[in-house]
N, C-alpha and C positions, 0 to 999 in steps of 0.2 A: 504494500500498499504506499502511497505516494501523496499524503495532505499536505498541501503547503503549509509553513509553519506560522504563516501570517493568519490562516485560518483556525489552527487549533486552540481549543478553549473558546469559540466563538461560533460553533455550529450546533444547533439541536439535532440537526439529519444531515446526511452528507448529501446536498441538493442544492441546486442553482435553479432559479426562476429565472427562465430563458429571456433574452432580450427579444421582444415582438413588435415590429413596426406597426404604427399607430396604437397599439394596445396598451405598453409598459411607459408609465410614467413616473414621477416623483412618488404618489402616492401606494403604488404596488410596490415598488422598491424600498420604501423606508418601513412598510408593513412585513414585507417578507425579512428584511434584515432585523427589525424587532423580536420577529418569530423564531429567528434563528435559522435562516437560510439565507443565500446569497442572493441578493435583489441585483438585477441588471434592468439595463434600458438602451435602447439605440440613441445614439447622438442625434441621429435624423429625426427622431419623434418631436423634437423642439426645430420650430420652424428658421432659425436663426443661430448663429452661434452665438451672440450676445443671451437670447433665451436660454439655452443649453447651459451657458455660465451659472445663471440664475437657478437653473434646475439642479446643479452640483452643490449651491450654496445652501439650498432649500434642504438637502437631501444630510448635506454635513451637519446643518445645525438642528436639524429633527433628531439625527441620532446621537448626537454629542448630549441634547436635551435628555433624551432617553435612557442614556447612561448615567447622567448626573442622577437623574430622580430615582432611579432605578438601582443603582449599584450593579447593574448587570453589563455584560458586553455585546453590544449588537453585533452580528455578522456583518463581513465585508460587502461591500456593494461594488457594481461594475460597470462600463459603458461598453457597449458596440461600437466598433469603428468599422465602417465600411471601407476597406483599402483597394479601390476600384479607381481608375482613369476618371470615369463618368462622374464622380462622386466631387464637387468643387470645395465642400467643406473639411476634408480629411485633415488639412494641414492645420488650418485653423483649430479645428477642434480637438485635436492632438494636443497642441500647447495649450489648451485649457486645462487638460486632463492632466499635463504635466505641472501646471501652475497649481493646481489642486489635489494635485497627488493621491488621484484615484487609484483604491488599492488594487483594481482589476479591470483591464483591458482584454476585450474579446473581440478578434479580428476576422474579418470574413472577407472571402474574396479575393487574398492577397497576403501573404505572410513577408513582410518585410524586415530585413535584418537591423535598418537603422531606428525603424521605428520600436523594434524590440528593445535595442540598448537604451532608446530614449527612456522608456517606462522604467527599464531597469536601473537607470541612474539615479530615482529618487526613490528606490526600492519596491516598484508595483511589480505586478503579475502579468503576463502575458498568455491568454489561453485563444487557440485557433481552431475555427471550425474546417473539419478535414472530411470529405465523403468518399476518400479512395486513398490507396496507399501512396501513390505519387505524390499526392497533396500533402500527405502526413509526412514524409521524408522532407519534403522540401520546407515543410514548419519547422520540423525538427532542425533541418540545417541551419533555420535562422534563428534557433536560440530560444523557441518559445517555450513556458514553463507547463503549458499543459496542452493536450490535445482532445477536441471534442468531438468524438467519432458519431458522426451524424447520420446514422441507420436508416434503412427500409423504414417506413411509417413516420418518419417525423412530421412534424407540422413545418410550414415554409420552406424553404432551400433544402431538400433532403437528398440523401444519396439512395441508392438501389440495393446495398450491401447488406446480408443478415448481421446481426450484431455479433454472433458468435465468430464468425468469419473475420469481420474486422478488427475486433479487440484483439484477438489471437495474434493475427499477422503485425498490428501495430508493436504489441508487447515484444515482439522477436527483435525490435530494433529501438525500443523506445521505453527508458524506465522514469519518465517525469509522470507527472499527474495526468491520469487518463479519465476522461468524462464521457459518459455515454447519452446519447440522444435518441429517441424514437419510441412512440407509443406507449410512454410510461404515465400512468395517472395516479397510482395510489403509493402509500408505503410500503407495502408488498413488492411493488415494483422495484422501489430503490432499493431494497434488500437484496432482490434477484439480481441487480446491475452490480452490487458489490460481489455477489458471488460468482458471477461472470469475469470477474477480474478488473471493474471500473473502480475507478477511487471515489468518484464524485456521481451523481445522476444530476441529467440537465432536462427539466420538464417545462413547456411550454403551454401546449393548449389546455392542461388543466387549470393553469392560472388566468387564462381567458375568463373562465366562468368564476371569478371571484368580484366580490365588491368593490373593490378598488381597481379592478380593470377598466380601461377606457374603452372598452368594445360598447357597442350599443345593444340595447337589449334585445333586438330580433338577431345578432349575431349570437349572442348567448343563447339566446332559446333555439335557433337551428344547431347549436353543437348538441343541446340536451336531445334534442328530436334525432339525432344524427347516428350512425353506427360505422365500423369501419367500411364498409361497401360503399358509403357516401362519399367517399374520399377519392379526389381524381389528381394524378399525376400529370402534369402538363407544363410546358415551357412558354404558353402562350399567352400568360398575364405579364410576366416581367421579362422573358428572355432567358431564365435561366429554371430548370427543371424544379417544380415545387409542388407540394400538395394542398388543395384548396377543397372546400365544400362544394360538391357536385350541385346542391341547390340553388348556391351564390351564384354560381357559372350560368345556370339555366336559366334564373333571373334577369341576369346581366344579356341575354341572347349569344354567349361566348359557348362556341363548340371546339372541344379541345381537339378533334379529330380533323379539322379541316384549316386551311386558311395557312399562311407564314408564320413561323416562329417570330415573336417580338424581339428587336433588338435590344440588348441591355442599354438602358440610359438611367442612371440613378438620379442623374440631376433633373430628370423630366418630374419626378414627384417632388421633389424642393420649389419648380416654378410653378406647379399648381396655384390657379387662384386660393385663396382661403376660402374653405368652405365648398370650394369646387370640386368635380368630380374626379377621381383618380381611382386607378384600378385597384388597390388595396382596400381602399374605402366601401367600394361596392362590391367586390369581389372577396370572399373573407377565407382565410387559410385555417387549416386546423391537421392535426396528425391522427393516425390510425386508433389513437386511444379514447378518442369521442365515445366510444360504446359505454365505457366506463364513468361517464360524466352523467349526472341527474341533478343538479343543483348549482349554485351560485354564491356560497358561503363567503364570508369575510376571510380575507388571508389567514387571520390569525386562528380562525375556526377551523380552515382546510388544514394548517400545517399541525395542529394540535392532532387531527385524525390520522394524519398521515405518520404522525409520530408514534401513535398508538399501534397503527396497522404495521409500522417498521419492525418496532421491539416484537410484537405478537409474531411477526412471520420468522423473524431471528429467532426467537424462542422456539418454535415450532420445528425449525431446522435443526436446531442444537440437539433437540429432544431425539429427530429421527436419526440424524448423525450417529448420536451415541447407541441407539439401537443397533444401527449397522455395524458399528464396530466392536459392539460386545459380540455379535454373531459372529463376526470374522475372527475373533480370538479364540 
């Protein structure tokens, strides 16, 4: 196991609430960290770098106040930076992360050694999304502190590999922190991720359906009404293969089986008028784990529930393993 030293003593569960475009904001991050799991959000969820800095200040102040009032340590928080040539804000947002010493940077669509070195200069960590071994080796060579194995069934920009296969192959050459993403919705799933060899679990879709999520009520209800068979994997929304709720594609009149693949342009979302239409606002992403979601509790309530599920699963496995050990002796 390889849990970062800066995380130790701060986590109630080995879990990261994944950064979700247009869904994760300061409210969800703060409540996740107070509950004892890592809370994260995409920098691009705030429409300007100036606003993004205000979010960083808001999160810091809220977590500092929590620690002063309770005497408890909040979990670390993180920011997702999209390292892609079409993202015009990556440099400015990185500078703000350095200025405010954000504990964790999650990079997507590019692992850059200079960025890793810059974050390491103030003691921060860098985790990187990967969907295959080629990407994993490039990120490892760039010196990242953790690899997020985004497997088949994950919400958003997901891969197609089975988690058993991807985790096992990554462990053959990488000994840093390994994080598993894909189809997890319960504390039992978190325990299973650790049994498979992951250090931390990475959960997104389950946190869409929380009170602090910025998803609208219709989005949350569609998740409750959906099962794994209602998830469609397509590149037609963002230009990158991703999982979306099929009913939202149908409402938008998008047929994922026809038409040309959209060109990747992250600046397009930033340039959309305030309140105007954009693909991710009307076409909703989710992972295969939707079938286990039937409500939208507060983040604190959800983490309490998952902690109980996690420990119950761990105790049950320990009992079963002991029985098999006795049988073998």
